[in-house]
C-alpha positions as CSV (number, residue, x, y, z in Angstrom):
1,M,-268.4,45.7,4.9
2,N,-268.6,46.5,1.2
3,A,-269.3,43.3,-0.8
4,R,-266.6,44.3,-3.3
5,Y,-263.9,43.3,-0.8
6,T,-263.8,40.4,1.3
7,S,-260.7,40.7,2.2
8,Y,-258.8,42.9,4.3
9,C,-256.1,45.4,2.6
10,Q,-252.7,44.2,1.1
11,V,-249.9,46.0,0.5
12,A,-250.5,45.6,-3.1
13,D,-253.9,47.2,-2.8
14,L,-251.7,50.7,-2.9
15,A,-249.8,49.8,-6.0
16,D,-251.9,52.9,-8.0
17,S,-250.6,55.0,-5.9
18,Q,-247.3,55.3,-4.9
19,D,-246.7,58.1,-7.8
20,F,-249.7,60.0,-6.2
21,L,-248.8,59.7,-2.6
22,T,-245.1,60.4,-4.0
23,Q,-246.1,63.6,-5.1
24,I,-248.1,64.6,-2.0
25,R,-245.0,63.8,0.1
26,H,-242.6,66.1,-1.5
27,H,-245.0,68.9,-1.9
28,L,-245.0,68.4,1.6
29,H,-240.9,68.3,2.4
30,Q,-240.6,71.2,-0.5
31,N,-243.0,73.4,1.4
32,P,-242.6,72.4,5.2
33,E,-244.1,74.8,8.0
34,L,-243.2,75.1,11.2
35,S,-245.2,74.1,14.7
36,F,-248.4,76.4,14.9
37,K,-247.6,77.8,11.5
38,E,-249.2,74.4,9.4
39,I,-251.6,76.3,7.4
40,A,-251.0,75.4,3.7
41,T,-250.3,71.8,5.0
42,S,-253.3,71.1,6.8
43,E,-255.7,73.1,3.6
44,L,-253.8,70.6,1.8
45,V,-255.0,67.6,4.1
46,A,-258.5,69.0,4.2
47,T,-259.1,69.7,0.6
48,R,-258.0,65.9,-0.1
49,L,-260.1,64.5,2.5
50,T,-263.1,66.7,1.1
51,E,-262.4,65.0,-2.0
52,W,-262.9,61.6,-1.5
53,G,-266.0,62.5,0.7
54,Y,-264.7,63.0,4.6
55,E,-266.5,64.8,7.1
56,V,-263.6,67.6,7.6
57,T,-263.5,69.5,10.9
58,R,-261.0,72.1,11.0
59,N,-258.9,74.2,13.4
60,I,-258.8,72.1,16.2
61,G,-256.3,73.1,19.0
62,G,-255.0,76.0,16.3
63,H,-254.3,74.1,12.9
64,G,-255.4,70.7,13.9
65,L,-257.9,69.1,11.5
66,V,-260.3,65.2,11.7
67,G,-261.4,63.9,8.9
68,R,-264.5,61.7,10.1
69,L,-265.8,58.9,7.9
70,K,-269.1,56.7,9.1
71,Q,-269.7,53.3,7.2
72,G,-272.5,50.7,7.6
73,N,-274.1,50.1,11.5
74,G,-271.2,49.5,13.3
75,T,-271.0,51.2,16.9
76,R,-267.4,50.9,17.0
77,S,-264.8,54.3,16.3
78,V,-260.9,54.4,15.8
79,S,-258.9,57.3,15.7
80,V,-255.3,57.5,13.6
81,R,-253.0,60.4,14.3
82,A,-250.3,61.9,11.8
83,D,-248.3,65.1,12.6
84,M,-247.6,67.6,10.5
85,D,-245.1,70.1,11.5
86,A,-241.8,70.7,10.4
87,L,-238.5,71.8,11.9
88,P,-236.0,75.1,12.2
89,I,-232.9,73.2,10.5
90,L,-231.2,74.3,7.4
91,E,-231.8,71.4,5.2
92,E,-228.4,69.9,3.5
93,N,-230.1,67.9,0.9
94,T,-230.0,68.2,-2.8
95,A,-232.8,66.2,-4.1
96,P,-235.5,68.0,-6.0
97,H,-238.0,68.2,-3.4
98,A,-235.7,69.3,-1.2
99,S,-237.1,72.5,1.2
100,R,-237.6,75.5,0.1
101,H,-238.0,77.9,2.7
102,A,-234.6,78.5,4.2
103,G,-234.2,77.2,8.3
104,A,-237.1,75.3,7.9
105,M,-237.5,71.2,6.8
106,H,-238.8,67.9,7.5
107,A,-236.3,66.7,8.9
108,C,-238.3,64.2,11.4
109,G,-240.6,63.2,8.8
110,H,-243.8,64.2,9.9
111,D,-244.1,65.2,5.8
112,G,-244.2,61.2,5.5
113,H,-246.3,60.8,8.3
114,T,-249.2,63.2,7.1
115,T,-248.8,60.9,3.5
116,M,-249.3,57.8,4.6
117,L,-252.7,58.6,6.5
118,L,-253.4,60.2,3.8
119,G,-253.1,57.4,2.1
120,A,-254.9,55.5,3.6
121,A,-257.8,58.0,4.0
122,R,-257.8,57.5,0.1
123,Q,-258.3,53.6,0.1
124,L,-260.7,53.6,2.6
125,A,-262.7,56.0,0.8
126,K,-262.8,53.6,-2.1
127,T,-263.3,50.5,-0.1
128,R,-264.8,51.1,2.3
129,N,-264.2,48.3,4.0
130,F,-265.5,48.7,8.0
131,S,-268.4,49.1,10.0
132,G,-268.5,52.2,12.0
133,T,-266.3,55.3,12.5
134,V,-263.0,56.4,11.3
135,N,-261.4,59.5,13.1
136,L,-258.0,60.7,10.9
137,V,-256.5,63.4,13.2
138,F,-253.8,65.8,11.8
139,Q,-252.0,67.5,14.1
140,P,-250.3,70.8,14.4
141,A,-246.9,71.7,16.4
142,E,-245.8,68.3,17.7
143,E,-242.4,69.5,18.0
144,A,-243.5,71.9,19.8
145,G,-242.2,70.4,23.5
146,R,-244.4,72.1,25.3
147,N,-248.2,73.3,24.8
148,S,-248.1,70.9,21.8
149,G,-250.5,70.1,19.3
150,A,-251.9,67.4,20.9
151,Q,-252.3,69.2,24.1
152,R,-253.9,71.4,22.2
153,M,-256.4,69.6,20.1
154,I,-257.5,67.5,23.5
155,A,-258.2,70.4,25.3
156,D,-260.0,71.8,22.4
157,G,-262.5,68.8,22.5
158,L,-261.6,66.2,20.4
159,F,-262.5,62.9,22.5
160,E,-265.5,64.3,23.4
161,R,-266.5,65.7,19.7
162,F,-265.3,62.5,17.5
163,P,-264.9,59.7,20.5
164,C,-263.2,56.7,19.6
165,D,-262.8,53.1,21.4
166,A,-258.7,53.5,20.8
167,I,-255.9,55.5,19.1
168,F,-252.8,54.6,17.3
169,G,-249.9,56.8,16.1
170,L,-246.7,55.9,14.6
171,H,-243.3,57.4,13.9
172,N,-240.8,56.5,11.1
173,H,-237.2,55.1,12.9
174,P,-233.7,55.3,10.9
175,G,-231.7,52.3,11.9
176,Y,-233.9,50.0,10.5
177,P,-235.2,48.4,7.2
178,V,-237.9,50.2,5.5
179,G,-240.8,48.5,5.9
180,T,-239.8,46.8,9.7
181,F,-242.7,47.5,12.3
182,M,-241.6,47.8,16.1
183,F,-243.5,47.4,19.1
184,G,-243.3,47.7,22.6
185,G,-246.2,47.8,25.4
186,G,-246.1,49.9,28.7
187,P,-243.8,52.2,28.9
188,F,-242.5,52.9,25.2
189,M,-241.2,56.1,24.9
190,S,-239.0,59.1,27.6
191,A,-240.7,61.6,29.5
192,S,-238.9,64.6,28.1
193,D,-237.9,67.9,30.9
194,T,-236.2,70.8,30.3
195,V,-233.9,72.5,32.9
196,V,-232.4,75.9,32.6
197,I,-229.8,76.5,35.0
198,T,-228.5,80.1,35.3
199,I,-225.6,80.8,37.6
200,H,-224.8,84.0,39.1
201,G,-221.4,84.8,40.1
202,R,-219.2,88.3,40.7
203,G,-217.1,89.3,37.3
204,G,-213.6,90.5,37.7
205,H,-210.2,90.6,35.6
206,A,-208.9,87.3,34.3
207,A,-205.6,87.9,36.6
208,R,-207.5,88.3,39.5
209,P,-209.6,85.3,39.9
210,H,-209.4,85.5,43.4
211,L,-211.2,88.2,43.8
212,T,-214.3,87.0,42.1
213,V,-216.6,83.8,42.2
214,D,-216.3,82.3,38.5
215,P,-219.5,80.9,37.2
216,V,-217.6,79.6,34.3
217,L,-215.9,77.1,37.0
218,I,-219.3,76.3,38.7
219,A,-220.4,75.5,35.3
220,G,-217.7,73.3,34.7
221,S,-217.5,71.7,37.7
222,L,-221.2,71.4,37.6
223,V,-221.3,69.0,34.7
224,M,-219.1,66.3,35.5
225,A,-221.4,66.8,39.1
226,L,-224.6,65.9,37.1
227,Q,-223.5,63.2,35.7
228,T,-223.7,61.5,39.2
229,V,-227.7,61.7,39.3
230,V,-228.1,59.0,37.4
231,S,-225.2,56.8,38.1
232,R,-225.9,57.0,42.3
233,N,-229.3,57.9,42.8
234,I,-231.5,56.2,40.0
235,D,-232.2,52.3,40.1
236,P,-229.5,50.4,37.4
237,T,-232.7,48.6,36.2
238,Q,-234.6,51.8,35.1
239,T,-233.4,54.2,31.9
240,A,-232.9,57.8,32.6
241,I,-230.7,60.2,30.5
242,I,-229.1,63.8,31.6
243,T,-227.7,65.4,28.7
244,I,-226.3,68.7,28.8
245,G,-227.5,70.7,25.6
246,T,-226.2,74.2,25.5
247,L,-223.6,75.9,28.3
248,N,-222.9,80.0,27.4
249,A,-220.6,82.0,29.4
250,G,-218.7,85.1,28.6
251,I,-217.2,87.0,25.7
252,A,-213.7,87.8,26.0
253,S,-210.6,85.5,27.5
254,N,-209.1,87.9,30.0
255,V,-212.6,88.4,31.5
256,I,-214.3,86.3,34.5
257,P,-218.1,87.0,33.6
258,E,-220.6,87.8,36.1
259,N,-223.0,84.7,34.9
260,A,-223.3,81.2,33.1
261,K,-226.1,79.4,31.6
262,M,-226.7,76.0,30.9
263,S,-229.3,73.8,29.7
264,L,-230.3,70.4,30.2
265,S,-232.5,67.5,28.3
266,V,-233.9,65.1,30.8
267,R,-235.4,61.9,30.5
268,S,-237.2,59.7,32.0
269,F,-239.6,56.3,31.7
270,S,-241.5,56.2,35.1
271,A,-242.9,59.0,36.9
272,E,-241.5,58.0,39.8
273,V,-238.0,58.1,38.5
274,R,-238.9,61.4,37.1
275,D,-239.8,62.9,40.1
276,K,-236.6,61.8,41.7
277,L,-234.5,63.8,39.1
278,R,-236.1,66.7,39.6
279,E,-235.2,66.3,43.2
280,R,-232.1,65.3,43.1
281,I,-230.9,67.7,39.9
282,T,-232.4,70.8,42.1
283,E,-230.8,69.8,44.8
284,L,-227.1,69.4,43.3
285,V,-227.5,72.4,41.8
286,T,-228.4,74.8,44.4
287,L,-225.9,73.4,47.2
288,H,-222.6,72.8,44.3
289,V,-223.2,76.4,43.3
290,Q,-223.6,78.2,46.6
291,G,-220.6,75.9,47.8
292,Y,-218.6,77.5,44.9
293,G,-219.7,80.8,46.9
294,G,-222.2,81.5,43.5
295,T,-226.2,81.5,43.7
296,V,-228.6,80.2,40.7
297,D,-231.6,80.1,39.1
298,I,-233.1,76.8,37.9
299,D,-235.9,76.7,35.4
300,Y,-237.0,73.2,35.4
301,Q,-239.8,72.8,32.7
302,Q,-241.7,69.6,32.3
303,G,-241.8,68.8,29.1
304,Y,-243.8,65.1,27.1
305,P,-245.0,62.7,29.6
306,V,-244.4,59.2,29.2
307,V,-245.7,57.6,26.6
308,V,-247.5,54.0,27.5
309,N,-249.3,51.6,25.5
310,S,-251.8,49.7,26.5
311,D,-251.1,46.1,26.2
312,A,-254.6,45.1,23.9
313,E,-254.4,47.7,21.6
314,T,-250.5,46.6,21.2
315,A,-250.8,43.3,20.5
316,F,-253.9,44.1,18.0
317,A,-251.5,46.7,16.3
318,L,-248.8,44.1,16.4
319,D,-251.4,41.5,14.9
320,V,-252.3,43.6,12.2
321,A,-248.6,44.6,11.3
322,R,-247.5,40.7,11.0
323,E,-250.6,39.7,8.8
324,L,-249.7,42.5,6.4
325,V,-245.6,42.3,6.0
326,G,-245.1,38.7,8.2
327,Q,-243.1,38.0,10.6
328,A,-239.4,39.1,9.8
329,R,-240.3,42.6,9.2
330,T,-242.2,43.0,12.9
331,I,-239.8,43.6,16.0
332,A,-241.3,43.0,19.5
333,P,-240.8,43.6,22.2
334,F,-239.2,47.0,21.0
335,G,-237.9,49.7,23.3
336,P,-237.6,51.6,25.2
337,V,-237.4,54.9,22.8
338,T,-235.8,57.4,24.3
339,G,-236.9,60.3,22.0
340,S,-240.2,61.4,23.5
341,E,-244.1,62.3,22.0
342,D,-246.8,64.1,22.5
343,F,-248.7,60.9,21.6
344,A,-248.7,60.4,25.3
345,Y,-250.9,62.6,26.1
346,Y,-253.8,60.8,23.6
347,L,-252.9,57.6,25.7
348,Q,-253.7,59.3,28.8
349,H,-257.6,59.8,27.4
350,K,-258.0,56.4,25.6
351,P,-256.0,53.3,25.3
352,G,-254.0,53.1,22.2
353,C,-250.7,52.3,20.3
354,F,-247.8,54.6,19.4
355,L,-245.4,52.1,16.7
356,R,-242.1,53.0,15.0
357,L,-241.2,51.7,11.2
358,G,-238.1,51.6,10.2
359,N,-237.0,54.8,7.4
360,G,-233.5,52.7,6.6
361,E,-230.9,50.9,7.9
362,S,-228.2,53.5,6.9
363,A,-230.0,56.5,6.8
364,P,-229.4,60.0,8.8
365,M,-231.3,60.0,12.4
366,L,-234.1,62.8,13.2
367,H,-233.6,66.1,13.3
368,N,-230.2,65.9,10.9
369,A,-230.2,68.2,8.4
370,K,-229.6,65.6,6.1
371,Y,-232.5,63.4,6.9
372,D,-234.9,62.6,4.5
373,F,-238.4,60.2,4.9
374,D,-238.0,57.2,2.6
375,D,-240.8,57.0,0.3
376,G,-240.6,53.3,0.2
377,N,-242.8,53.6,3.2
378,L,-245.7,55.1,1.6
379,M,-247.6,52.6,0.1
380,V,-246.8,50.0,3.3
381,G,-247.9,52.4,5.9
382,A,-251.0,53.7,3.9
383,A,-252.0,49.7,3.6
384,Y,-251.1,49.3,7.3
385,W,-253.1,52.1,8.3
386,T,-256.1,51.0,5.8
387,R,-256.2,47.3,7.3
388,L,-256.1,48.3,11.3
389,V,-259.0,50.6,10.7
390,E,-260.9,48.0,8.7
391,R,-260.0,45.1,11.2
392,F,-260.3,46.9,14.0
393,L,-264.2,48.0,13.1
394,A,-264.6,44.8,11.2
395,Q,-268.3,43.5,12.0
396,G,-268.0,41.5,15.4
397,T,-264.4,42.8,16.0
398,T,-263.1,43.3,20.1
399,V,-259.7,44.4,21.3
400,A,-258.7,42.0,23.8
């Protein structure tokens, strides 16, 4: 521990970093890069980490990178992760830092996540108020849905090359005050699966429907039937969601088409419920379509698993937040959160905690064309990660 710093990080310690962090965040927001294309973002992060004395390893699982900093003779290590990718959305904001790339924007706040972790990186390098090893994981392609950045970094030896005792991450959360931290132990964010259903009928003239097998009629009936899967097959004390996001069929009002196609988003919080949903959706769709005389192809795509926070690390992360911002600005227990996160894959390998950080009570929701990360979170987020690392890697500290 550096003798100049005798206490853990406070938000006020980052006061001289606000303008610097805001400039970085606005630059990232102006220059969003989609999943698997985070070249300039990764370069910016690597350049800054190198300037501050980190050992930087690039191109992990694509454009992912890790900045490692060792201090003292501590044997413990901790990893903190931020995601870097943007979404294929046309931004509707008119702020000076709005996206310069048509059809791409940081509509989920990954520009803020990256900036907060860079703020912590700068502060940790400055104070070195810890003893052990910190790994700062900057991950690409969280928004990919499948074969994501987390999966690729793990497959590329993340935990073998950068061992850690625990891993932590966060996501901003519109609808709650800026600077408010939210925690939940155990299953915290849902698994997410996608189901693509293609109904094959027999097309024909709209005036002679009796000579056809109408896939539009089948699809319409199936929309309602699918809503019975949760209400009549899943324990009411369990959380599950089936949302029909797309339904496409036909090109003319006087033509009954050959096919109709629909896609579903399916959310759950346990392996048992997830398996039950797959079983019942597959059975119901198959038999329902057959009952109308059609046939069906079902492409059931398994996405991210449930985010399961470990109890000890969640309690530790909550304690750090309460120390930093006070009891009134922490919420625990919080959840379940029905969004999904590929941070779940990290937690299948290491204990840790994924938490939420309020982004404004009236702020637009995530994945909205008017969304923007609140710069008021930059200092508090950077201070939180700094303090968490300092506490985790304090001499003689254990998480239990």
